[in-house]
VEXDREN-2710 file (C-alpha; in Angstrom, 1 decimal):
% VEXDREN-2710
k/r/px/py/pz
1/SER/-12.9/-13.6/-2.2
2/TRP/-15.0/-13.6/1.0
3/ALA/-15.6/-17.3/0.7
4/VAL/-11.8/-17.9/0.5
5/LEU/-11.3/-15.7/3.6
6/LYS/-13.9/-17.6/5.6
7/ASN/-12.3/-20.9/4.7
8/ASP/-8.7/-19.7/5.3
9/ARG/-8.6/-17.0/8.0
10/SER/-4.8/-17.0/8.1
11/LEU/-5.0/-14.8/5.0
12/VAL/-6.3/-11.9/7.1
13/ILE/-3.0/-11.9/9.1
14/PHE/-1.0/-10.5/6.1
15/PRO/-2.6/-7.1/5.9
16/ILE/-2.3/-6.8/9.7
17/LEU/1.4/-7.6/9.6
18/SER/1.9/-5.2/6.7
19/THR/0.3/-2.4/8.7
20/VAL/2.2/-3.1/11.9
21/PHE/5.5/-3.3/10.2
22/ALA/4.8/-0.1/8.1
23/VAL/4.0/1.8/11.3
24/ILE/7.1/0.5/13.0
25/ALA/9.2/1.5/9.9
26/VAL/7.8/5.1/9.9
27/ALA/8.4/5.5/13.6
28/VAL/12.0/4.1/13.4
29/ILE/12.8/6.5/10.5
30/MET/10.8/9.6/11.2
31/VAL/11.0/9.9/15.0
32/PRO/14.9/10.1/15.0
33/THR/14.6/12.5/12.1
34/ALA/12.2/14.7/14.0
35/VAL/14.5/14.7/17.0
36/VAL/17.5/15.7/14.9
37/ILE/16.0/18.4/12.7
38/GLY/13.6/19.8/15.3
39/THR/10.4/21.8/14.7
40/ASP/9.6/25.3/13.6
41/VAL/7.8/28.0/15.6
42/ASN/4.4/26.3/14.8
43/GLY/5.6/23.0/16.3
44/THR/5.7/21.2/12.9
45/LEU/8.7/19.5/11.3
46/GLU/11.1/21.6/9.3
47/GLN/10.1/20.1/6.0
48/ASN/12.6/22.3/4.1
49/ASN/15.4/20.6/5.8
50/PRO/17.2/18.2/3.4
51/MET/17.3/15.5/6.1
52/PHE/13.5/15.5/6.1
53/GLY/13.4/15.0/2.4
54/VAL/15.8/12.1/2.6
55/ALA/13.9/10.5/5.5
56/ALA/10.6/10.9/3.6
57/ILE/12.0/9.1/0.5
58/VAL/13.5/6.3/2.6
59/THR/10.2/5.9/4.4
60/LEU/8.4/5.8/1.0
61/TYR/10.7/2.9/-0.3
62/VAL/10.6/1.0/3.0
63/SER/6.9/1.2/3.3
64/THR/6.5/0.2/-0.4
65/PHE/8.7/-2.8/0.2
66/ILE/6.7/-3.9/3.2
67/ALA/3.4/-3.6/1.4
68/ILE/4.7/-5.5/-1.6
69/PHE/6.4/-8.2/0.5
70/PHE/3.2/-9.0/2.4
71/ASN/1.0/-8.7/-0.7
72/VAL/3.2/-11.3/-2.4
73/ALA/2.9/-13.5/0.7
74/LEU/-0.8/-13.1/0.6
75/ALA/-1.1/-13.8/-3.1
76/ALA/1.0/-17.0/-2.8
77/CYS/-1.2/-18.3/0.1
78/ALA/-4.4/-17.3/-1.7
79/ALA/-3.4/-19.2/-4.8
80/ARG/-2.8/-22.3/-2.6
81/SER/-6.1/-21.8/-0.8
82/LEU/-7.9/-21.6/-4.1
83/ARG/-6.5/-25.0/-5.0
84/GLY/-7.9/-26.4/-1.7
85/GLU/-4.6/-26.6/0.1
86/ASP/-4.2/-25.6/3.8
87/THR/-2.0/-22.5/4.3
88/LYS/-0.2/-20.9/7.2
89/VAL/1.3/-17.5/7.6
90/GLY/4.8/-19.0/7.6
91/ASP/4.0/-20.5/4.1
92/GLY/3.3/-17.0/2.7
93/ILE/6.4/-15.5/4.4
94/SER/8.6/-18.3/2.9
95/ALA/7.1/-17.8/-0.5
96/ALA/7.8/-14.0/-0.3
97/MET/11.4/-14.6/0.8
98/ARG/12.0/-16.9/-2.2
99/GLN/10.9/-13.9/-4.4
100/LEU/12.9/-11.3/-2.5
101/GLY/14.9/-10.3/-5.6
102/PRO/11.8/-9.5/-7.7
103/ILE/10.2/-7.8/-4.7
104/LEU/13.1/-5.5/-4.2
105/GLY/13.2/-4.8/-8.0
106/TRP/9.5/-4.0/-8.1
107/THR/9.8/-1.8/-4.9
108/LEU/12.4/0.3/-6.8
109/VAL/10.2/0.7/-9.9
110/ALA/6.9/1.2/-8.0
111/GLY/8.4/3.6/-5.5
112/THR/10.2/5.7/-8.2
113/VAL/7.1/6.0/-10.4
114/GLY/5.0/6.8/-7.3
115/LEU/7.5/9.5/-6.2
116/ILE/7.6/11.0/-9.7
117/LEU/3.8/11.1/-10.0
118/ARG/3.5/12.8/-6.5
119/ILE/6.1/15.4/-7.4
120/LEU/4.4/16.2/-10.8
121/GLU/1.0/16.4/-9.1
122/GLU/2.3/19.0/-6.6
123/ARG/4.0/21.2/-9.2
124/PHE/1.6/21.3/-12.1
125/PRO/-1.5/23.5/-12.3
126/LEU/-5.0/22.1/-12.5
127/LEU/-4.8/20.7/-16.1
128/GLY/-1.5/19.2/-15.3
129/LYS/-2.9/17.6/-12.1
130/ILE/-5.7/16.1/-14.2
131/ALA/-3.1/14.6/-16.6
132/VAL/-1.1/13.2/-13.7
133/TRP/-4.3/11.7/-12.2
134/ILE/-5.0/10.0/-15.5
135/ALA/-1.4/8.7/-15.7
136/ASP/-1.7/7.5/-12.1
137/ALA/-5.0/5.6/-12.9
138/ALA/-3.4/4.1/-16.1
139/TRP/-0.4/3.0/-14.0
140/ALA/-2.7/1.4/-11.4
141/VAL/-4.5/-0.6/-14.1
142/ALA/-1.3/-1.7/-15.9
143/THR/0.2/-2.9/-12.6
144/PHE/-2.9/-4.6/-11.3
145/PHE/-1.6/-8.1/-11.7
146/VAL/2.1/-7.5/-10.9
147/ILE/1.9/-8.8/-7.4
148/PRO/0.3/-12.2/-8.4
149/VAL/2.8/-12.5/-11.2
150/ILE/5.7/-12.0/-8.9
151/ALA/4.1/-14.5/-6.4
152/MET/3.3/-17.1/-9.0
153/GLU/6.1/-16.7/-11.6
154/GLY/8.9/-15.0/-9.7
155/THR/9.8/-12.7/-12.7
156/GLY/11.7/-9.4/-12.4
157/PRO/10.0/-6.1/-12.3
158/PHE/9.8/-5.3/-16.0
159/ARG/8.8/-8.8/-17.1
160/SER/6.2/-8.8/-14.3
161/LEU/4.8/-5.5/-15.6
162/LYS/4.7/-6.7/-19.1
163/ARG/2.9/-9.9/-18.0
164/SER/0.5/-7.8/-15.9
165/VAL/-0.4/-5.7/-19.0
166/GLN/-1.0/-8.8/-21.0
167/VAL/-3.4/-10.2/-18.4
168/VAL/-5.1/-6.8/-18.1
169/LYS/-5.7/-6.8/-21.9
170/ALA/-7.0/-10.4/-21.8
171/ARG/-9.1/-9.9/-18.7
172/TRP/-9.8/-6.2/-18.6
173/GLY/-13.5/-6.6/-17.8
174/GLU/-12.9/-8.6/-14.7
175/GLY/-10.0/-6.5/-13.6
176/ALA/-11.7/-3.2/-14.1
177/THR/-14.9/-4.4/-12.5
178/GLY/-13.0/-5.8/-9.5
179/GLN/-10.9/-2.7/-9.1
180/ILE/-14.0/-0.4/-9.1
181/ALA/-16.1/-2.7/-6.9
182/ILE/-13.4/-3.3/-4.3
183/SER/-12.4/0.4/-4.2
184/ALA/-16.1/1.4/-3.8
185/VAL/-16.7/-1.0/-1.0
186/THR/-13.4/-0.1/0.7
187/GLY/-14.2/3.6/0.4
188/LEU/-17.6/3.2/1.9
189/VAL/-16.2/1.2/4.8
190/VAL/-13.5/3.8/5.5
191/PHE/-16.0/6.6/5.2
192/GLY/-18.2/4.9/7.7
193/ILE/-15.4/4.4/10.2
194/VAL/-14.2/8.0/9.8
195/LEU/-17.8/9.3/10.2
196/VAL/-18.6/7.3/13.3
197/GLY/-15.2/7.8/14.8
198/GLY/-15.2/11.5/14.1
199/GLY/-18.7/12.0/15.4
200/ALA/-17.9/10.0/18.6
201/GLY/-14.7/11.9/19.1
202/TYR/-16.4/15.3/18.7
203/ALA/-19.2/14.3/21.1
204/LEU/-16.6/13.2/23.7
205/VAL/-14.7/16.4/23.4
206/ALA/-17.9/18.4/23.8
207/VAL/-18.6/16.7/27.2
208/GLY/-15.1/17.2/28.4
209/LEU/-13.7/13.7/27.8
210/THR/-10.9/14.7/25.5
211/PRO/-8.5/11.9/26.5
212/VAL/-11.2/9.3/25.7
213/ALA/-11.8/11.1/22.4
214/VAL/-8.2/10.9/21.5
END
């Protein structure tokens, strides 16, 4: 994977675009919502207001769509890069636009399942939470290859899910090892960033440089 990135650095642009557009989407949806519903005495959003719930759900689906769209674009370009072809960001965007129907379908499925899992996790006691975590992990494994399937085959959400499960069964070793290894490395990197950033921020606050810390 690292070798592919070194040979085709345009692939790095897709996660950046995904993050930028997700931040913009959250701001566009939640900022007006905050202005309309206001805050409570503690200065936090009135989360019991129905408008907040609607805005949160809309944000969930829009953010999910953005992530899936750019991941499909990335998968399409990565496949071309693995074949030795030159790729551009525009090629990935075009490939994702051609699969807009399947992307919208998978957004609906993935967003709904994710929403249900989050609601169950909040409402169940500890044993129920553990069961939900197991279901969440099983869902993550089952859907591991959905994005590449949509990018390569352009099938709808349920056929893509079925195909992903078939690939997982056939290549479960590589899939599980890749998921664990990538998650571990990503977790360590994020932990390092948080640790260094948090320590630096605390030190700056301690010497009176709060604006710099922020």
